[in-house]
A tleap script that builds the chain and sets N, CA, C and O, in Angstrom:
source leaprc.protein.ff14SB
mol = sequence {
  NMET VAL ASP LEU ALA VAL MET ILE ILE ALA
  VAL ALA VAL VAL VAL LEU VAL GLY TYR LEU
  VAL PRO THR ILE LEU GLN VAL LYS LYS THR
  VAL SER GLN SER GLU ARG LEU LEU ILE ARG
  LEU ASN HIE GLU LEU PRO GLY MET LEU LYS
  GLU VAL LYS GLY THR ASN GLU ASN ILE ARG
  ILE ILE THR ASP GLN ALA ARG VAL SER VAL
  ASP GLN ALA ALA VAL PHE MET ASN ALA VAL
  GLY ASP MET GLY GLN THR VAL ASN GLN VAL
  HIE GLN ALA VAL ARG GLY LYS GLY GLY THR
  VAL MET VAL GLY LEU THR SER LEU LEU ALA
  GLY ILE LYS ALA VAL THR SER THR VAL LYS
  HIE ARG VAL GLN LYS GLU SER ARG GLN GLN
  GLN GLY GLY SER ASN ASN GLY CASP
}
set mol.1.N position { 0.746 -1.416 0.417 }
set mol.1.CA position { 0.043 -0.391 -0.404 }
set mol.1.C position { 1.056 1.504 0.290 }
set mol.1.O position { 0.761 2.632 -0.106 }
set mol.2.N position { 1.750 1.285 0.940 }
set mol.2.CA position { 3.144 2.588 0.958 }
set mol.2.C position { 3.284 2.767 -0.359 }
set mol.2.O position { 3.043 3.863 -0.866 }
set mol.3.N position { 3.778 1.492 -1.226 }
set mol.3.CA position { 4.548 1.651 -2.735 }
set mol.3.C position { 3.284 2.234 -3.946 }
set mol.3.O position { 3.495 2.569 -5.112 }
set mol.4.N position { 2.224 2.215 -3.352 }
set mol.4.CA position { 0.795 2.643 -3.859 }
set mol.4.C position { 0.735 4.093 -3.780 }
set mol.4.O position { 0.646 4.894 -4.710 }
set mol.5.N position { 0.809 4.353 -2.295 }
set mol.5.CA position { 0.823 5.836 -2.008 }
set mol.5.C position { 1.882 6.216 -3.051 }
set mol.5.O position { 1.508 6.803 -4.067 }
set mol.6.N position { 3.128 5.933 -2.879 }
set mol.6.CA position { 4.557 6.528 -3.405 }
set mol.6.C position { 5.006 6.404 -4.617 }
set mol.6.O position { 6.186 6.483 -4.960 }
set mol.7.N position { 3.754 6.137 -5.528 }
set mol.7.CA position { 3.102 5.566 -6.845 }
set mol.7.C position { 2.579 6.745 -6.654 }
set mol.7.O position { 3.399 7.646 -6.832 }
set mol.8.N position { 1.902 6.969 -6.465 }
set mol.8.CA position { 0.211 8.213 -6.956 }
set mol.8.C position { 1.161 9.285 -6.359 }
set mol.8.O position { 0.571 10.342 -6.580 }
set mol.9.N position { 2.142 9.524 -5.817 }
set mol.9.CA position { 2.264 10.794 -5.187 }
set mol.9.C position { 3.526 11.003 -6.343 }
set mol.9.O position { 3.424 12.048 -6.986 }
set mol.10.N position { 4.454 10.314 -6.608 }
set mol.10.CA position { 5.873 10.281 -7.930 }
set mol.10.C position { 4.768 10.650 -9.156 }
set mol.10.O position { 5.294 11.455 -9.925 }
set mol.11.N position { 3.488 10.325 -9.535 }
set mol.11.CA position { 2.921 10.773 -10.906 }
set mol.11.C position { 1.953 12.273 -10.728 }
set mol.11.O position { 1.380 12.727 -11.719 }
set mol.12.N position { 1.859 12.910 -9.475 }
set mol.12.CA position { 1.561 13.875 -9.655 }
set mol.12.C position { 2.233 14.621 -9.040 }
set mol.12.O position { 1.621 15.621 -8.665 }
set mol.13.N position { 3.739 14.544 -8.635 }
set mol.13.CA position { 4.350 15.307 -8.753 }
set mol.13.C position { 5.123 15.799 -10.269 }
set mol.13.O position { 5.358 16.926 -10.704 }
set mol.14.N position { 5.357 14.618 -10.762 }
set mol.14.CA position { 5.395 13.888 -12.123 }
set mol.14.C position { 4.018 14.929 -13.341 }
set mol.14.O position { 4.201 15.367 -14.477 }
set mol.15.N position { 3.092 14.978 -12.692 }
set mol.15.CA position { 2.372 16.253 -13.608 }
set mol.15.C position { 2.081 17.632 -12.765 }
set mol.15.O position { 1.655 18.709 -13.185 }
set mol.16.N position { 2.360 17.338 -11.770 }
set mol.16.CA position { 2.671 18.937 -11.478 }
set mol.16.C position { 3.507 19.955 -12.522 }
set mol.16.O position { 3.022 20.934 -13.091 }
set mol.17.N position { 5.084 19.403 -12.641 }
set mol.17.CA position { 6.042 19.368 -13.075 }
set mol.17.C position { 5.925 19.663 -14.172 }
set mol.17.O position { 6.491 20.644 -14.656 }
set mol.18.N position { 4.950 18.661 -14.994 }
set mol.18.CA position { 4.334 18.573 -16.010 }
set mol.18.C position { 3.432 19.977 -16.614 }
set mol.18.O position { 3.074 20.378 -17.721 }
set mol.19.N position { 3.301 20.476 -15.079 }
set mol.19.CA position { 2.491 21.515 -16.625 }
set mol.19.C position { 3.450 23.509 -15.408 }
set mol.19.O position { 3.446 24.677 -15.797 }
set mol.20.N position { 3.892 23.070 -14.402 }
set mol.20.CA position { 4.413 24.177 -13.474 }
set mol.20.C position { 5.520 24.620 -14.545 }
set mol.20.O position { 5.300 25.829 -14.608 }
set mol.21.N position { 6.888 24.286 -15.680 }
set mol.21.CA position { 7.389 23.880 -16.448 }
set mol.21.C position { 7.340 25.126 -17.700 }
set mol.21.O position { 7.921 26.088 -18.203 }
set mol.22.N position { 5.916 24.066 -17.738 }
set mol.22.CA position { 5.709 26.098 -19.092 }
set mol.22.C position { 4.934 26.951 -19.092 }
set mol.22.O position { 4.722 27.776 -19.982 }
set mol.23.N position { 4.205 26.782 -17.629 }
set mol.23.CA position { 3.605 28.189 -16.911 }
set mol.23.C position { 4.944 29.122 -16.159 }
set mol.23.O position { 4.820 30.288 -15.784 }
set mol.24.N position { 6.125 28.360 -16.061 }
set mol.24.CA position { 7.685 28.760 -15.166 }
set mol.24.C position { 8.193 30.090 -16.477 }
set mol.24.O position { 8.310 31.305 -16.315 }
set mol.25.N position { 8.468 28.986 -18.125 }
set mol.25.CA position { 8.680 29.673 -18.834 }
set mol.25.C position { 7.574 30.522 -19.519 }
set mol.25.O position { 8.307 31.138 -20.292 }
set mol.26.N position { 6.394 30.963 -19.766 }
set mol.26.CA position { 5.535 31.500 -20.259 }
set mol.26.C position { 6.087 32.738 -18.863 }
set mol.26.O position { 7.054 33.488 -18.997 }
set mol.27.N position { 5.362 32.688 -17.834 }
set mol.27.CA position { 6.291 33.836 -16.921 }
set mol.27.C position { 7.231 34.384 -16.738 }
set mol.27.O position { 7.237 35.449 -16.120 }
set mol.28.N position { 8.523 33.714 -17.313 }
set mol.28.CA position { 9.680 33.875 -17.600 }
set mol.28.C position { 9.717 35.097 -18.901 }
set mol.28.O position { 10.296 36.164 -19.106 }
set mol.29.N position { 8.622 34.125 -19.680 }
set mol.29.CA position { 8.841 35.290 -20.625 }
set mol.29.C position { 8.138 37.035 -20.332 }
set mol.29.O position { 8.477 38.171 -20.664 }
set mol.30.N position { 7.297 36.580 -19.734 }
set mol.30.CA position { 6.185 37.379 -19.830 }
set mol.30.C position { 6.753 39.057 -19.320 }
set mol.30.O position { 6.501 40.184 -19.746 }
set mol.31.N position { 7.726 38.466 -18.073 }
set mol.31.CA position { 8.541 39.588 -17.747 }
set mol.31.C position { 9.747 40.308 -17.700 }
set mol.31.O position { 10.212 41.170 -16.954 }
set mol.32.N position { 10.422 39.239 -19.509 }
set mol.32.CA position { 11.178 39.869 -19.865 }
set mol.32.C position { 10.578 40.701 -20.676 }
set mol.32.O position { 10.956 41.849 -20.445 }
set mol.33.N position { 9.518 40.612 -21.849 }
set mol.33.CA position { 8.960 41.695 -22.257 }
set mol.33.C position { 8.254 42.718 -20.929 }
set mol.33.O position { 7.797 43.788 -21.329 }
set mol.34.N position { 8.197 42.575 -20.120 }
set mol.34.CA position { 7.675 43.368 -19.629 }
set mol.34.C position { 8.285 44.593 -18.962 }
set mol.34.O position { 7.804 45.642 -18.534 }
set mol.35.N position { 9.954 43.909 -19.050 }
set mol.35.CA position { 11.190 44.616 -18.826 }
set mol.35.C position { 12.014 45.538 -20.097 }
set mol.35.O position { 13.028 46.232 -20.014 }
set mol.36.N position { 11.210 45.258 -21.171 }
set mol.36.CA position { 11.076 45.865 -22.469 }
set mol.36.C position { 10.258 46.824 -22.498 }
set mol.36.O position { 10.568 48.006 -22.652 }
set mol.37.N position { 9.361 46.468 -22.379 }
set mol.37.CA position { 8.515 47.840 -22.160 }
set mol.37.C position { 8.247 48.599 -21.067 }
set mol.37.O position { 7.521 49.593 -21.036 }
set mol.38.N position { 9.005 47.982 -19.943 }
set mol.38.CA position { 9.192 49.071 -18.863 }
set mol.38.C position { 10.487 50.329 -19.855 }
set mol.38.O position { 10.501 51.538 -20.086 }
set mol.39.N position { 11.340 49.225 -20.152 }
set mol.39.CA position { 13.267 50.289 -20.414 }
set mol.39.C position { 12.390 51.241 -21.657 }
set mol.39.O position { 12.502 52.466 -21.699 }
set mol.40.N position { 11.480 50.421 -22.675 }
set mol.40.CA position { 11.224 51.600 -23.926 }
set mol.40.C position { 10.841 53.083 -22.937 }
set mol.40.O position { 11.631 54.022 -22.835 }
set mol.41.N position { 10.038 53.056 -22.545 }
set mol.41.CA position { 8.494 53.961 -21.702 }
set mol.41.C position { 9.785 54.403 -20.804 }
set mol.41.O position { 10.631 54.605 -21.675 }
set mol.42.N position { 10.197 54.577 -19.967 }
set mol.42.CA position { 11.355 55.022 -19.972 }
set mol.42.C position { 12.017 55.973 -20.531 }
set mol.42.O position { 12.328 57.079 -20.090 }
set mol.43.N position { 12.332 55.205 -22.102 }
set mol.43.CA position { 12.949 56.407 -23.087 }
set mol.43.C position { 12.002 57.923 -23.528 }
set mol.43.O position { 12.209 59.137 -23.528 }
set mol.44.N position { 10.402 56.584 -24.026 }
set mol.44.CA position { 10.347 57.530 -24.601 }
set mol.44.C position { 8.652 58.823 -23.403 }
set mol.44.O position { 8.174 59.951 -23.283 }
set mol.45.N position { 8.608 58.080 -23.150 }
set mol.45.CA position { 7.772 58.933 -21.955 }
set mol.45.C position { 7.920 60.198 -21.630 }
set mol.45.O position { 6.992 61.002 -21.717 }
set mol.46.N position { 9.348 60.567 -21.138 }
set mol.46.CA position { 9.623 62.313 -20.735 }
set mol.46.C position { 9.510 62.954 -21.833 }
set mol.46.O position { 8.794 63.911 -21.541 }
set mol.47.N position { 10.003 63.080 -23.860 }
set mol.47.CA position { 10.342 63.283 -24.226 }
set mol.47.C position { 8.350 63.598 -24.824 }
set mol.47.O position { 7.869 64.436 -25.586 }
set mol.48.N position { 7.736 62.504 -24.041 }
set mol.48.CA position { 6.200 62.832 -24.468 }
set mol.48.C position { 5.744 63.569 -23.581 }
set mol.48.O position { 4.618 64.024 -23.782 }
set mol.49.N position { 6.289 63.849 -22.607 }
set mol.49.CA position { 5.522 64.492 -21.451 }
set mol.49.C position { 6.194 65.609 -21.616 }
set mol.49.O position { 5.756 66.437 -20.817 }
set mol.50.N position { 7.142 66.090 -22.335 }
set mol.50.CA position { 7.234 67.633 -22.633 }
set mol.50.C position { 5.840 68.283 -23.926 }
set mol.50.O position { 4.970 69.148 -24.026 }
set mol.51.N position { 6.494 67.062 -24.732 }
set mol.51.CA position { 5.258 66.896 -25.756 }
set mol.51.C position { 3.739 68.095 -25.144 }
set mol.51.O position { 3.410 69.278 -25.230 }
set mol.52.N position { 3.267 66.877 -24.578 }
set mol.52.CA position { 2.393 67.477 -23.297 }
set mol.52.C position { 2.073 68.360 -22.942 }
set mol.52.O position { 1.033 68.903 -23.314 }
set mol.53.N position { 2.863 68.813 -22.094 }
set mol.53.CA position { 3.398 70.353 -21.229 }
set mol.53.C position { 3.136 71.480 -22.449 }
set mol.53.O position { 2.360 72.435 -22.401 }
set mol.54.N position { 4.122 71.033 -23.689 }
set mol.54.CA position { 3.960 72.514 -24.937 }
set mol.54.C position { 2.981 72.200 -25.676 }
set mol.54.O position { 2.917 72.738 -26.782 }
set mol.55.N position { 1.759 71.068 -25.197 }
set mol.55.CA position { 0.642 71.558 -26.148 }
set mol.55.C position { -0.675 72.086 -25.862 }
set mol.55.O position { -1.659 72.535 -26.449 }
set mol.56.N position { -0.092 71.736 -24.254 }
set mol.56.CA position { -0.943 72.330 -22.709 }
set mol.56.C position { -0.786 73.545 -22.988 }
set mol.56.O position { -1.785 74.250 -22.843 }
set mol.57.N position { 0.604 74.262 -23.516 }
set mol.57.CA position { 0.820 75.478 -22.863 }
set mol.57.C position { 0.720 75.983 -23.935 }
set mol.57.O position { 1.302 77.058 -23.795 }
set mol.58.N position { 0.273 75.909 -25.189 }
set mol.58.CA position { -0.235 76.735 -26.398 }
set mol.58.C position { -1.303 76.327 -26.473 }
set mol.58.O position { -1.867 76.869 -27.424 }
set mol.59.N position { -2.322 75.197 -25.654 }
set mol.59.CA position { -3.905 75.145 -25.577 }
set mol.59.C position { -4.222 76.598 -24.656 }
set mol.59.O position { -5.276 77.230 -24.722 }
set mol.60.N position { -3.020 76.955 -23.778 }
set mol.60.CA position { -3.423 77.953 -22.503 }
set mol.60.C position { -4.007 79.470 -23.757 }
set mol.60.O position { -5.096 80.027 -23.899 }
set mol.61.N position { -2.371 79.699 -24.575 }
set mol.61.CA position { -1.444 80.363 -24.831 }
set mol.61.C position { -3.659 80.749 -26.193 }
set mol.61.O position { -4.379 81.740 -26.315 }
set mol.62.N position { -3.708 79.729 -26.605 }
set mol.62.CA position { -5.078 80.220 -27.623 }
set mol.62.C position { -5.905 80.334 -26.904 }
set mol.62.O position { -6.729 81.104 -27.397 }
set mol.63.N position { -6.396 79.785 -25.335 }
set mol.63.CA position { -7.604 80.011 -25.093 }
set mol.63.C position { -7.181 81.526 -24.647 }
set mol.63.O position { -8.091 82.349 -24.742 }
set mol.64.N position { -6.317 81.854 -24.323 }
set mol.64.CA position { -6.270 83.023 -23.506 }
set mol.64.C position { -6.897 84.006 -24.585 }
set mol.64.O position { -7.897 84.689 -24.363 }
set mol.65.N position { -6.053 83.994 -26.013 }
set mol.65.CA position { -5.894 84.245 -26.616 }
set mol.65.C position { -7.760 84.382 -27.313 }
set mol.65.O position { -8.175 85.469 -27.715 }
set mol.66.N position { -8.315 83.586 -27.326 }
set mol.66.CA position { -9.113 83.762 -27.899 }
set mol.66.C position { -10.450 84.616 -27.163 }
set mol.66.O position { -11.332 85.316 -27.661 }
set mol.67.N position { -10.142 84.190 -25.682 }
set mol.67.CA position { -11.015 85.031 -24.987 }
set mol.67.C position { -10.913 86.579 -24.526 }
set mol.67.O position { -11.695 87.159 -23.773 }
set mol.68.N position { -9.815 87.086 -25.128 }
set mol.68.CA position { -9.476 88.774 -25.563 }
set mol.68.C position { -9.423 88.363 -26.713 }
set mol.68.O position { -8.354 87.776 -26.879 }
set mol.69.N position { -10.162 88.371 -27.779 }
set mol.69.CA position { -10.777 88.241 -28.995 }
set mol.69.C position { -12.502 88.073 -28.526 }
set mol.69.O position { -13.183 89.090 -28.656 }
set mol.70.N position { -13.140 86.895 -28.026 }
set mol.70.CA position { -14.227 87.193 -27.588 }
set mol.70.C position { -15.199 88.248 -27.013 }
set mol.70.O position { -16.393 88.526 -27.120 }
set mol.71.N position { -13.495 88.959 -25.977 }
set mol.71.CA position { -14.139 90.384 -24.956 }
set mol.71.C position { -14.046 91.022 -26.097 }
set mol.71.O position { -15.135 91.120 -26.663 }
set mol.72.N position { -12.863 91.651 -26.838 }
set mol.72.CA position { -13.562 92.878 -27.867 }
set mol.72.C position { -14.941 91.824 -28.894 }
set mol.72.O position { -16.153 92.015 -28.791 }
set mol.73.N position { -14.548 91.202 -29.431 }
set mol.73.CA position { -16.132 91.307 -30.121 }
set mol.73.C position { -18.129 91.522 -29.407 }
set mol.73.O position { -19.244 91.830 -29.828 }
set mol.74.N position { -17.459 91.110 -28.170 }
set mol.74.CA position { -19.267 91.449 -26.861 }
set mol.74.C position { -18.669 93.410 -27.522 }
set mol.74.O position { -19.434 94.058 -28.236 }
set mol.75.N position { -17.339 93.953 -27.107 }
set mol.75.CA position { -17.502 95.221 -26.951 }
set mol.75.C position { -17.552 96.254 -28.324 }
set mol.75.O position { -17.602 97.477 -28.193 }
set mol.76.N position { -17.528 95.450 -29.901 }
set mol.76.CA position { -17.841 95.643 -31.631 }
set mol.76.C position { -19.459 95.167 -31.243 }
set mol.76.O position { -20.415 95.774 -31.725 }
set mol.77.N position { -19.579 94.343 -30.584 }
set mol.77.CA position { -21.220 94.435 -30.731 }
set mol.77.C position { -22.609 94.836 -30.061 }
set mol.77.O position { -23.778 94.846 -30.449 }
set mol.78.N position { -21.734 95.267 -28.491 }
set mol.78.CA position { -22.826 95.976 -28.408 }
set mol.78.C position { -22.341 97.336 -28.686 }
set mol.78.O position { -23.316 98.011 -28.357 }
set mol.79.N position { -21.385 98.203 -29.111 }
set mol.79.CA position { -21.555 99.344 -30.022 }
set mol.79.C position { -22.570 98.694 -31.425 }
set mol.79.O position { -23.608 99.354 -31.478 }
set mol.80.N position { -22.527 97.737 -32.392 }
set mol.80.CA position { -23.382 97.790 -32.795 }
set mol.80.C position { -24.695 97.573 -32.823 }
set mol.80.O position { -25.413 97.748 -33.808 }
set mol.81.N position { -25.194 97.016 -31.267 }
set mol.81.CA position { -26.707 97.006 -30.688 }
set mol.81.C position { -26.935 98.389 -30.350 }
set mol.81.O position { -28.002 98.939 -30.620 }
set mol.82.N position { -25.521 99.258 -29.493 }
set mol.82.CA position { -26.700 100.907 -29.495 }
set mol.82.C position { -26.487 101.246 -30.131 }
set mol.82.O position { -26.600 102.454 -29.920 }
set mol.83.N position { -25.706 100.876 -32.317 }
set mol.83.CA position { -26.118 101.978 -32.481 }
set mol.83.C position { -27.874 101.557 -34.013 }
set mol.83.O position { -28.497 102.241 -34.825 }
set mol.84.N position { -27.894 99.819 -33.473 }
set mol.84.CA position { -28.999 99.569 -34.083 }
set mol.84.C position { -30.051 100.416 -32.929 }
set mol.84.O position { -30.960 101.059 -33.454 }
set mol.85.N position { -30.013 100.427 -32.245 }
set mol.85.CA position { -31.723 100.894 -31.375 }
set mol.85.C position { -31.298 102.461 -31.518 }
set mol.85.O position { -32.053 103.123 -32.230 }
set mol.86.N position { -30.093 103.205 -30.884 }
set mol.86.CA position { -30.504 104.570 -31.797 }
set mol.86.C position { -31.208 105.187 -33.493 }
set mol.86.O position { -31.853 106.192 -33.794 }
set mol.87.N position { -30.707 104.054 -34.260 }
set mol.87.CA position { -31.325 103.723 -35.612 }
set mol.87.C position { -33.053 103.353 -35.263 }
set mol.87.O position { -33.899 104.044 -35.830 }
set mol.88.N position { -33.202 102.978 -34.942 }
set mol.88.CA position { -34.477 102.182 -34.866 }
set mol.88.C position { -35.277 103.574 -33.788 }
set mol.88.O position { -36.468 103.484 -34.086 }
set mol.89.N position { -35.176 104.384 -33.058 }
set mol.89.CA position { -35.539 105.426 -31.647 }
set mol.89.C position { -35.732 106.041 -33.711 }
set mol.89.O position { -36.728 105.989 -34.432 }
set mol.90.N position { -34.516 106.478 -33.975 }
set mol.90.CA position { -34.433 107.366 -34.846 }
set mol.90.C position { -35.731 107.403 -36.151 }
set mol.90.O position { -36.130 108.354 -36.823 }
set mol.91.N position { -36.136 105.983 -36.146 }
set mol.91.CA position { -36.711 106.026 -37.327 }
set mol.91.C position { -37.993 105.939 -36.397 }
set mol.91.O position { -38.991 106.260 -37.043 }
set mol.92.N position { -38.201 105.695 -35.436 }
set mol.92.CA position { -39.587 105.210 -34.628 }
set mol.92.C position { -39.533 106.986 -34.628 }
set mol.92.O position { -40.225 107.334 -35.586 }
set mol.93.N position { -39.144 107.841 -34.133 }
set mol.93.CA position { -39.705 109.778 -34.589 }
set mol.93.C position { -39.947 109.591 -35.510 }
set mol.93.O position { -41.167 109.427 -35.547 }
set mol.94.N position { -39.369 109.451 -36.778 }
set mol.94.CA position { -39.683 110.111 -37.915 }
set mol.94.C position { -40.972 109.111 -38.168 }
set mol.94.O position { -41.625 109.370 -39.179 }
set mol.95.N position { -41.384 108.063 -37.409 }
set mol.95.CA position { -42.343 107.431 -38.544 }
set mol.95.C position { -43.177 107.044 -37.400 }
set mol.95.O position { -43.882 106.056 -37.603 }
set mol.96.N position { -43.225 107.370 -36.717 }
set mol.96.CA position { -44.117 107.725 -34.917 }
set mol.96.C position { -44.444 109.083 -34.701 }
set mol.96.O position { -44.800 109.895 -35.554 }
set mol.97.N position { -44.292 109.261 -33.484 }
set mol.97.CA position { -44.187 110.443 -32.813 }
set mol.97.C position { -43.784 111.546 -33.921 }
set mol.97.O position { -44.500 112.547 -33.887 }
set mol.98.N position { -42.762 111.541 -34.903 }
set mol.98.CA position { -41.813 112.071 -35.254 }
set mol.98.C position { -42.850 112.424 -36.811 }
set mol.98.O position { -42.923 113.544 -37.317 }
set mol.99.N position { -43.705 110.937 -37.451 }
set mol.99.CA position { -43.955 111.222 -38.571 }
set mol.99.C position { -45.462 112.622 -37.931 }
set mol.99.O position { -46.135 112.856 -38.935 }
set mol.100.N position { -45.928 113.303 -36.914 }
set mol.100.CA position { -46.782 113.576 -36.677 }
set mol.100.C position { -46.184 115.461 -37.292 }
set mol.100.O position { -46.849 116.401 -37.726 }
set mol.101.N position { -43.985 115.235 -36.916 }
set mol.101.CA position { -43.800 117.066 -36.936 }
set mol.101.C position { -43.619 116.803 -38.756 }
set mol.101.O position { -43.936 117.717 -39.518 }
set mol.102.N position { -43.290 115.983 -39.088 }
set mol.102.CA position { -43.069 115.839 -40.638 }
set mol.102.C position { -44.570 116.436 -40.974 }
set mol.102.O position { -44.567 117.535 -41.527 }
set mol.103.N position { -45.417 116.039 -40.795 }
set mol.103.CA position { -46.461 116.231 -41.884 }
set mol.103.C position { -46.774 117.539 -41.385 }
set mol.103.O position { -47.414 118.347 -42.058 }
set mol.104.N position { -46.197 117.862 -39.823 }
set mol.104.CA position { -46.845 119.459 -39.371 }
set mol.104.C position { -45.872 120.691 -40.402 }
set mol.104.O position { -46.138 121.793 -40.882 }
set mol.105.N position { -44.720 119.838 -40.398 }
set mol.105.CA position { -43.408 120.997 -41.267 }
set mol.105.C position { -44.336 120.746 -42.584 }
set mol.105.O position { -45.160 121.573 -42.976 }
set mol.106.N position { -44.112 119.610 -43.153 }
set mol.106.CA position { -44.372 119.850 -44.509 }
set mol.106.C position { -46.058 120.421 -44.812 }
set mol.106.O position { -46.647 120.572 -45.883 }
set mol.107.N position { -46.333 120.558 -43.959 }
set mol.107.CA position { -48.054 121.465 -43.985 }
set mol.107.C position { -47.759 122.722 -43.632 }
set mol.107.O position { -48.672 123.548 -43.637 }
set mol.108.N position { -46.214 123.175 -43.196 }
set mol.108.CA position { -46.125 124.579 -42.914 }
set mol.108.C position { -45.592 125.037 -44.556 }
set mol.108.O position { -45.780 126.045 -45.237 }
set mol.109.N position { -45.028 124.066 -44.726 }
set mol.109.CA position { -44.177 124.391 -45.856 }
set mol.109.C position { -44.950 125.048 -46.998 }
set mol.109.O position { -44.633 125.900 -47.828 }
set mol.110.N position { -45.877 124.483 -46.802 }
set mol.110.CA position { -47.142 124.092 -48.180 }
set mol.110.C position { -48.045 125.224 -48.498 }
set mol.110.O position { -48.598 125.465 -49.571 }
set mol.111.N position { -48.134 126.309 -46.636 }
set mol.111.CA position { -48.933 127.407 -46.219 }
set mol.111.C position { -47.527 128.364 -46.322 }
set mol.111.O position { -47.792 129.500 -46.714 }
set mol.112.N position { -46.355 128.170 -46.098 }
set mol.112.CA position { -45.774 129.380 -46.587 }
set mol.112.C position { -45.118 129.390 -47.733 }
set mol.112.O position { -44.224 130.165 -48.072 }
set mol.113.N position { -45.819 128.061 -48.624 }
set mol.113.CA position { -45.483 128.375 -50.210 }
set mol.113.C position { -47.309 128.905 -50.389 }
set mol.113.O position { -47.337 129.541 -51.443 }
set mol.114.N position { -47.905 128.891 -50.134 }
set mol.114.CA position { -49.004 129.154 -50.779 }
set mol.114.C position { -49.330 130.746 -50.335 }
set mol.114.O position { -49.964 131.539 -51.032 }
set mol.115.N position { -48.630 131.086 -48.745 }
set mol.115.CA position { -48.970 132.729 -48.891 }
set mol.115.C position { -47.886 133.931 -50.070 }
set mol.115.O position { -48.048 134.969 -50.711 }
set mol.116.N position { -46.487 132.648 -49.690 }
set mol.116.CA position { -45.518 133.184 -50.982 }
set mol.116.C position { -46.773 133.766 -52.186 }
set mol.116.O position { -47.419 134.769 -51.880 }
set mol.117.N position { -47.005 133.160 -53.349 }
set mol.117.CA position { -47.639 133.095 -54.017 }
set mol.117.C position { -49.057 133.759 -53.904 }
set mol.117.O position { -49.765 133.839 -54.908 }
set mol.118.N position { -49.375 134.122 -52.978 }
set mol.118.CA position { -50.329 134.877 -52.944 }
set mol.118.C position { -50.025 136.186 -52.732 }
set mol.118.O position { -50.313 137.099 -53.505 }
set mol.119.N position { -49.360 136.311 -51.536 }
set mol.119.CA position { -48.648 137.953 -51.976 }
set mol.119.C position { -48.074 138.311 -53.068 }
set mol.119.O position { -48.214 139.519 -53.257 }
set mol.120.N position { -46.906 137.262 -54.661 }
set mol.120.CA position { -46.533 137.445 -55.434 }
set mol.120.C position { -47.875 137.623 -56.566 }
set mol.120.O position { -47.869 138.180 -57.664 }
set mol.121.N position { -48.446 137.269 -56.201 }
set mol.121.CA position { -50.058 137.887 -57.073 }
set mol.121.C position { -50.716 139.007 -57.139 }
set mol.121.O position { -50.839 139.618 -58.200 }
set mol.122.N position { -51.388 139.548 -55.637 }
set mol.122.CA position { -50.800 140.338 -55.546 }
set mol.122.C position { -50.452 142.031 -55.460 }
set mol.122.O position { -51.186 143.014 -55.567 }
set mol.123.N position { -49.054 141.891 -55.228 }
set mol.123.CA position { -47.990 142.635 -55.593 }
set mol.123.C position { -48.200 143.043 -57.283 }
set mol.123.O position { -48.298 144.143 -57.826 }
set mol.124.N position { -48.221 141.725 -57.809 }
set mol.124.CA position { -48.808 142.259 -59.274 }
set mol.124.C position { -49.331 142.586 -59.997 }
set mol.124.O position { -49.249 142.943 -61.172 }
set mol.125.N position { -50.058 142.452 -59.136 }
set mol.125.CA position { -52.152 143.120 -60.049 }
set mol.125.C position { -51.918 144.077 -59.119 }
set mol.125.O position { -52.238 145.038 -59.820 }
set mol.126.N position { -51.554 144.641 -57.903 }
set mol.126.CA position { -51.518 145.759 -57.487 }
set mol.126.C position { -50.566 146.819 -58.394 }
set mol.126.O position { -50.745 148.009 -58.650 }
set mol.127.N position { -49.366 145.799 -58.811 }
set mol.127.CA position { -48.034 146.485 -59.957 }
set mol.127.C position { -48.714 146.877 -61.251 }
set mol.127.O position { -47.963 147.343 -62.108 }
set mol.128.N position { -50.299 146.751 -61.618 }
set mol.128.CA position { -50.650 146.173 -63.194 }
set mol.128.C position { -51.320 146.923 -63.004 }
set mol.128.O position { -51.597 147.564 -64.017 }
set mol.129.N position { -51.966 147.344 -61.829 }
set mol.129.CA position { -53.214 148.607 -61.459 }
set mol.129.C position { -52.566 149.997 -61.806 }
set mol.129.O position { -53.056 151.012 -62.302 }
set mol.130.N position { -51.042 149.635 -61.289 }
set mol.130.CA position { -51.242 151.640 -60.566 }
set mol.130.C position { -50.333 152.033 -61.993 }
set mol.130.O position { -50.084 153.188 -62.338 }
set mol.131.N position { -49.824 150.558 -62.868 }
set mol.131.CA position { -48.897 151.201 -63.983 }
set mol.131.C position { -50.120 151.562 -65.533 }
set mol.131.O position { -49.755 152.255 -66.484 }
set mol.132.N position { -51.702 150.833 -65.426 }
set mol.132.CA position { -52.744 151.224 -65.771 }
set mol.132.C position { -52.847 152.191 -65.551 }
set mol.132.O position { -52.470 153.057 -66.341 }
set mol.133.N position { -53.383 152.465 -64.422 }
set mol.133.CA position { -54.247 153.893 -63.267 }
set mol.133.C position { -53.044 154.406 -64.116 }
set mol.133.O position { -53.355 154.449 -65.306 }
set mol.134.N position { -51.887 154.771 -63.891 }
set mol.134.CA position { -51.108 155.888 -64.501 }
set mol.134.C position { -50.774 156.240 -65.563 }
set mol.134.O position { -49.865 157.069 -65.613 }
set mol.135.N position { -51.216 155.879 -66.479 }
set mol.135.CA position { -51.342 155.514 -68.038 }
set mol.135.C position { -53.081 156.571 -68.050 }
set mol.135.O position { -53.522 157.532 -68.680 }
set mol.136.N position { -53.464 155.848 -67.186 }
set mol.136.CA position { -54.865 156.537 -67.885 }
set mol.136.C position { -55.305 157.726 -67.190 }
set mol.136.O position { -56.445 158.181 -67.287 }
set mol.137.N position { -54.086 158.375 -66.266 }
set mol.137.CA position { -54.037 159.829 -65.530 }
set mol.137.C position { -53.354 160.212 -66.045 }
set mol.137.O position { -53.454 161.343 -65.571 }
set mol.138.N position { -52.151 160.343 -67.137 }
set mol.138.CA position { -51.616 161.233 -67.699 }
set mol.138.C position { -51.862 161.565 -69.063 }
set mol.138.O position { -51.268 162.507 -69.586 }
savepdb mol mol.pdb
quit
């Protein structure tokens, strides 16, 4: 019975070694690849970090420039908006309340023209009468 137990233990050890050897070889291969990867990262990572820092700085500068441009555009748009409000107020004054002023002004000018025309007509009529009257008296 002891021989059978020793035999089972021997077979178990052989099977265990049969599985452990390929596993140990795979672990060794994986460790070797990991070492190569770490060496490569140690060489490339500082350069990549410098590029990331440079890109970050460029983005910050562009963002600052964009912020200044947006502020300038906001000032310009406010000025345009104020100008639009002024034009609208003038338009409303001419069309709305100012329309009655324009009608009144037009009526006044028409009245002045009518008075001028009437005065000219009377002056001419009186001038003719004086000329005709003096011709008859001579």
